[in-house]
C-alpha positions as CSV (number, residue, x, y, z in Angstrom):
1,M,-42.2,51.0,-6.4
2,V,-39.9,49.3,-3.6
3,T,-38.3,51.7,-1.1
4,K,-35.2,50.7,0.7
5,G,-37.2,50.4,3.9
6,K,-39.0,47.8,2.0
7,V,-35.9,46.0,1.1
8,F,-34.8,46.5,5.0
9,D,-38.4,45.1,5.5
10,I,-38.0,42.3,3.3
11,A,-34.7,40.9,4.3
12,L,-35.7,41.5,8.0
13,G,-38.3,39.2,7.2
14,L,-36.4,36.3,5.7
15,A,-33.6,36.4,8.4
16,V,-36.0,36.5,11.3
17,M,-38.5,34.2,10.0
18,G,-36.0,31.7,8.4
19,T,-34.7,31.1,11.3
20,V,-37.4,30.3,12.8
21,G,-38.1,28.5,10.5
22,T,-34.5,26.2,11.2
23,L,-35.8,26.8,14.8
24,I,-38.7,25.0,14.3
25,G,-37.3,22.4,11.9
26,Q,-34.2,21.7,14.2
27,T,-37.0,20.8,16.6
28,M,-39.3,18.9,14.3
29,G,-36.8,16.7,12.3
30,G,-33.6,16.7,10.4
31,G,-36.0,15.9,7.5
32,L,-38.5,18.4,8.0
33,M,-35.9,20.9,8.3
34,P,-36.1,22.4,4.4
35,L,-40.3,22.7,4.7
36,A,-39.9,24.1,7.8
37,L,-37.2,26.7,6.8
38,T,-38.7,26.8,3.3
39,I,-42.5,28.0,5.5
40,G,-40.5,30.8,7.6
41,V,-39.0,32.0,4.2
42,V,-41.8,32.7,2.5
43,L,-43.7,34.0,6.0
44,G,-41.0,36.2,5.7
45,V,-41.3,38.1,2.6
46,V,-44.6,38.0,3.3
47,I,-44.3,40.0,6.6
48,G,-41.5,42.5,5.4
49,C,-44.0,42.9,2.5
50,L,-46.3,44.0,4.6
51,G,-44.9,46.1,7.0
52,G,-44.1,44.5,9.7
53,R,-41.5,45.6,11.5
54,R,-42.0,46.1,15.4
55,F,-43.7,41.8,14.7
56,L,-40.5,40.8,13.7
57,L,-37.8,42.6,15.2
58,S,-40.2,41.4,18.6
59,I,-39.8,37.5,17.6
60,L,-35.7,39.0,17.2
61,V,-35.9,39.9,20.8
62,G,-38.1,36.7,21.9
63,T,-35.4,34.9,19.9
64,V,-32.4,36.3,21.8
65,L,-33.6,36.3,24.8
66,G,-35.2,32.5,24.8
67,G,-31.5,31.3,24.0
68,L,-29.8,33.4,26.0
69,L,-32.0,32.4,29.1
70,A,-32.0,28.7,28.6
71,W,-28.5,28.7,28.0
72,L,-27.5,30.0,31.2
73,M,-30.5,27.4,32.8
74,A,-29.8,24.8,30.2
75,G,-26.5,25.1,29.4
76,V,-25.1,25.1,25.4
77,D,-27.6,22.0,23.9
78,R,-30.9,23.6,25.0
79,I,-30.0,26.7,23.4
80,W,-32.1,25.4,20.1
81,V,-35.3,25.3,22.3
82,G,-34.6,28.1,24.0
83,A,-34.7,30.5,20.9
84,G,-37.7,29.3,19.1
85,A,-39.8,29.2,22.6
86,G,-38.7,32.6,23.1
87,A,-39.2,33.8,19.1
88,A,-42.8,32.1,19.9
89,M,-43.0,34.2,22.9
90,G,-41.9,37.3,21.0
91,G,-44.8,37.0,18.4
92,F,-46.9,36.8,20.9
93,L,-46.1,39.7,22.6
94,G,-45.6,41.6,19.4
95,V,-48.6,41.1,17.5
96,Q,-50.8,41.9,21.6
97,I,-48.4,45.3,22.3
98,S,-48.9,46.0,18.1
99,M,-52.8,46.2,18.5
100,L,-52.7,48.3,21.7
101,L,-50.8,50.7,20.5
102,D,-53.1,51.0,17.3
103,V,-55.9,51.0,19.6
104,R,-54.0,54.1,21.2
105,A,-53.6,55.3,18.9
106,A,-57.1,55.5,17.0
107,R,-58.6,56.8,20.5
108,K,-55.8,59.8,20.2
109,A,-56.9,60.8,16.6
110,E,-60.7,60.7,17.7
111,A,-59.7,62.7,20.7
112,E,-57.7,65.2,18.4
113,Q,-61.0,65.0,15.4
114,V,-63.6,65.7,18.5
115,E,-61.9,69.1,20.1
116,P,-61.5,71.1,17.3
117,S,-64.8,71.1,16.3
118,A,-66.4,71.5,19.9
119,S,-64.8,74.6,20.3
120,L,-66.4,76.0,17.5
């Protein structure tokens, strides 16, 4: 069963990873653009199906901030380089933050599970 949230995650994955694939294809050269775009779209669908909304949003934020920073520092000609680097950093930080949040949630659930049994 496909829910609205799943459809949103897949569409977000298509948009974000398709953009990242386009930026990578631009860096590698015009001949490799279709390959990079296809890989980005496939990865976006897979990540969307797995429910990686936080990960995709971190990449989106990284892309926008990286492009903005490159525009301010190097000019319009280098926005795509900054956006690509920002997407990579956003993805890396998104994975790390997600891992830390999962560890925190597991510790909290473990602490809540131990407390009721100790009071009996």
